[in-house]
C-alpha positions as CSV (number, residue, x, y, z in Angstrom):
1,V,45.5,-37.6,-8.9
2,K,43.1,-40.8,-8.4
3,A,40.3,-41.4,-10.8
4,R,38.2,-44.3,-11.8
5,D,37.4,-42.9,-15.3
6,P,37.7,-39.9,-17.3
7,E,34.5,-37.8,-16.2
8,D,35.7,-38.7,-12.3
9,L,38.9,-36.9,-13.3
10,W,37.4,-33.9,-14.5
11,C,35.4,-33.7,-11.2
12,I,38.3,-34.0,-9.3
13,L,40.3,-31.1,-11.2
14,T,37.4,-28.7,-11.2
15,N,36.8,-29.4,-7.4
16,C,40.3,-29.2,-6.6
17,A,41.0,-25.9,-8.2
18,V,38.4,-24.4,-6.1
19,S,38.3,-26.3,-2.7
20,E,42.3,-26.6,-2.6
21,F,43.4,-23.7,-4.2
22,G,40.9,-21.0,-3.7
23,V,39.7,-20.5,-7.4
24,C,36.5,-18.8,-7.6
25,R,34.8,-20.7,-10.1
26,A,36.0,-23.7,-12.5
27,A,34.7,-25.7,-15.4
28,G,36.1,-28.7,-17.4
29,F,35.3,-28.8,-21.2
30,A,36.4,-32.0,-23.1
31,L,37.0,-31.9,-26.6
32,D,34.7,-34.2,-28.8
33,E,36.8,-35.2,-31.7
34,D,34.1,-36.8,-33.8
35,S,31.6,-33.7,-33.6
36,L,34.4,-31.4,-32.9
37,E,32.4,-29.8,-29.9
38,L,33.5,-29.0,-26.4
39,V,31.3,-31.0,-24.2
40,G,30.7,-29.7,-20.4
41,I,31.6,-32.5,-18.0
42,S,31.9,-30.9,-14.6
43,A,32.1,-27.7,-12.9
44,S,32.5,-26.3,-9.3
45,G,31.1,-23.0,-7.8
46,V,28.9,-22.5,-11.0
47,P,25.3,-22.5,-10.4
48,G,23.5,-25.0,-12.4
49,G,26.4,-26.6,-13.5
50,I,27.6,-27.2,-17.1
51,E,27.4,-30.8,-17.4
52,R,26.5,-32.0,-20.9
53,V,26.6,-28.6,-22.6
54,R,28.0,-28.6,-25.6
55,L,29.4,-25.8,-28.0
56,P,31.0,-25.4,-31.4
57,F,35.1,-25.6,-31.5
58,E,35.0,-21.9,-33.3
59,T,37.9,-21.4,-35.5
60,E,38.6,-18.1,-34.3
61,S,37.9,-18.3,-30.6
62,I,40.2,-17.9,-27.9
63,V,39.2,-21.0,-26.4
64,R,40.6,-23.0,-29.4
65,A,43.7,-20.8,-29.8
66,S,44.6,-21.8,-25.9
67,M,43.7,-25.6,-27.0
68,E,45.8,-25.8,-30.0
69,S,48.9,-23.7,-28.8
70,G,48.8,-25.4,-25.5
71,R,49.5,-22.1,-23.8
72,L,47.7,-20.7,-20.7
73,L,45.5,-17.4,-21.9
74,S,43.8,-15.0,-19.5
75,H,41.9,-11.7,-19.5
76,W,45.5,-10.2,-19.1
77,D,45.9,-11.2,-22.6
78,Q,42.3,-9.9,-24.1
79,A,40.3,-7.7,-21.8
80,Q,37.5,-8.8,-22.8
81,E,34.8,-11.0,-20.7
82,L,34.6,-14.5,-21.5
83,V,31.4,-16.2,-22.5
84,I,31.3,-20.0,-22.9
85,G,27.9,-21.2,-23.0
86,P,26.0,-20.5,-19.7
87,L,29.4,-19.1,-18.2
88,R,30.4,-15.5,-18.1
89,M,33.6,-14.5,-16.4
90,H,35.5,-11.1,-16.0
91,Q,38.7,-12.5,-14.4
92,W,39.3,-15.7,-16.6
93,Y,41.7,-18.1,-17.3
94,L,42.0,-20.8,-19.6
95,F,44.3,-23.7,-19.0
96,P,44.5,-26.4,-22.0
97,I,44.6,-30.0,-21.0
98,K,47.0,-31.9,-23.4
99,G,47.4,-35.6,-24.2
100,R,50.7,-37.2,-25.5
101,E,49.3,-36.4,-29.3
102,R,46.5,-34.1,-29.2
103,P,44.6,-31.6,-26.9
104,L,42.0,-33.3,-24.7
105,G,39.7,-30.2,-23.3
106,I,40.1,-27.5,-21.1
107,L,39.6,-26.0,-17.7
108,V,38.2,-22.5,-17.5
109,A,38.7,-20.9,-14.1
110,E,38.0,-17.3,-12.6
111,M,40.3,-16.0,-10.0
112,E,41.3,-12.9,-8.4
113,D,44.6,-13.9,-7.3
114,K,46.9,-14.2,-10.3
115,D,49.4,-16.2,-8.1
116,L,47.2,-19.1,-8.4
117,C,48.1,-19.6,-12.1
118,D,51.2,-21.8,-11.4
119,P,49.8,-24.2,-9.0
120,V,46.6,-24.7,-11.0
121,A,48.9,-25.1,-14.1
122,I,50.5,-27.7,-12.4
123,L,47.3,-29.6,-11.3
124,V,46.2,-29.5,-15.1
125,S,49.6,-30.7,-16.4
126,H,49.3,-33.8,-14.2
127,G,45.7,-34.2,-14.8
128,G,46.3,-34.3,-18.6
129,M,48.7,-37.2,-18.5
130,V,46.4,-39.2,-16.3
131,L,43.3,-38.4,-18.4
132,D,45.3,-39.4,-21.5
133,N,46.2,-42.9,-19.7
134,L,42.3,-43.2,-18.8
135,L,40.8,-42.5,-22.3
136,M,43.8,-45.1,-23.7
137,L,42.4,-47.8,-21.3
138,E,38.9,-46.9,-22.2
139,K,39.6,-47.4,-25.8
140,V,41.5,-50.7,-24.9
141,K,38.4,-51.9,-23.2
142,E,35.8,-50.8,-25.9
143,L,37.8,-52.6,-28.6
144,S,37.9,-55.8,-26.1
145,N,34.0,-55.7,-25.9
146,R,33.2,-55.2,-29.5
147,D,33.3,-58.1,-32.5
148,A,36.0,-57.3,-34.6
149,L,33.9,-58.2,-37.9
150,T,30.6,-56.5,-37.2
151,G,31.7,-54.1,-34.6
152,L,28.5,-55.3,-32.2
153,R,29.3,-55.7,-28.6
154,N,30.6,-59.3,-28.0
155,H,29.7,-62.1,-25.8
156,R,31.8,-61.2,-23.0
157,F,29.9,-57.8,-22.9
158,F,26.6,-59.3,-23.1
159,Q,27.3,-61.1,-20.1
160,E,28.6,-58.4,-17.9
161,Q,25.9,-56.0,-18.9
162,F,23.1,-58.6,-18.6
163,E,24.0,-58.9,-14.8
164,V,23.9,-55.1,-14.2
165,E,20.4,-55.0,-16.1
166,F,19.0,-58.0,-14.1
167,S,20.3,-56.8,-10.8
168,K,18.4,-53.6,-11.4
169,A,15.3,-55.4,-12.7
170,M,15.5,-57.4,-9.2
171,R,16.3,-54.3,-6.9
172,Y,13.6,-52.1,-8.5
173,G,11.0,-54.7,-9.6
174,R,11.2,-53.8,-12.9
175,Q,10.2,-55.7,-16.2
176,L,13.0,-57.1,-18.1
177,S,13.2,-58.8,-21.8
178,L,15.6,-60.3,-23.9
179,I,15.4,-60.7,-27.6
180,V,17.2,-63.3,-29.5
181,A,17.6,-62.7,-33.4
182,D,18.5,-65.4,-35.8
183,I,19.5,-65.4,-39.4
184,D,17.7,-68.2,-41.2
185,D,19.8,-70.5,-43.2
186,F,23.0,-68.6,-42.8
187,K,24.7,-71.7,-43.3
188,R,23.6,-72.0,-46.8
189,V,24.9,-68.5,-47.7
190,N,28.4,-69.5,-46.2
191,D,28.3,-73.0,-48.2
192,R,27.1,-71.6,-51.6
193,Y,28.9,-68.2,-52.0
194,G,31.8,-68.6,-49.6
195,H,32.6,-67.0,-46.2
196,A,33.8,-63.8,-47.5
197,F,30.3,-63.2,-48.9
198,G,28.8,-64.5,-45.7
199,D,30.9,-62.0,-43.5
200,L,29.3,-59.2,-45.8
201,V,25.8,-60.5,-44.8
202,L,26.8,-60.3,-41.0
203,R,28.2,-56.9,-41.3
204,E,25.1,-55.7,-43.2
205,C,22.8,-57.2,-40.8
206,A,24.7,-55.6,-37.9
207,R,24.5,-52.2,-39.6
208,R,20.8,-52.6,-39.8
209,M,20.3,-53.5,-36.3
210,R,22.5,-50.4,-35.1
211,E,20.4,-48.0,-37.1
212,N,16.9,-49.3,-35.8
213,L,17.9,-50.5,-32.1
214,R,19.5,-48.5,-29.2
């Protein structure tokens, strides 16, 4: 499986399940560890799609049971209709997507042929390994683009993003503004109270900017 980023990989998994293996419908949900929600990423064969649908990771849900156990669950285990957000499936199968240390999400599929379980499970297993690596690379890239002291984006990220935004402004004839902020007499703070206190001032300024700006 080749993918540029995690979202691209989700699209490959759902599309491949339908177009290559003959699954009726497939949808991919990623687990957001911060909010403990399942976030709809991609779907194939689903009218309207499920992108950006957010669902609570309910304690007693069969979806959570499948993800935490790492086991494939299906309508053969629980003869009931599966409802996940806008999805309603009768012949449903849940394929948990696992990383090295934690569940990453789940592929929900509806299919008439039970024999498709094994090839789809293999696809999901390999996809999980690739997804885990992509997420790790994204974390490394995210850390390299942030200032360790303040947590704000650093100069390298600014240079890269400015080129992107400048190109967009030129291409579409849009206005582009740049705001430069400066902390008045900051050197006096360091000289009088020490650099450790100056670091606290910088962190507090960064916090206020994050709260008030996109």
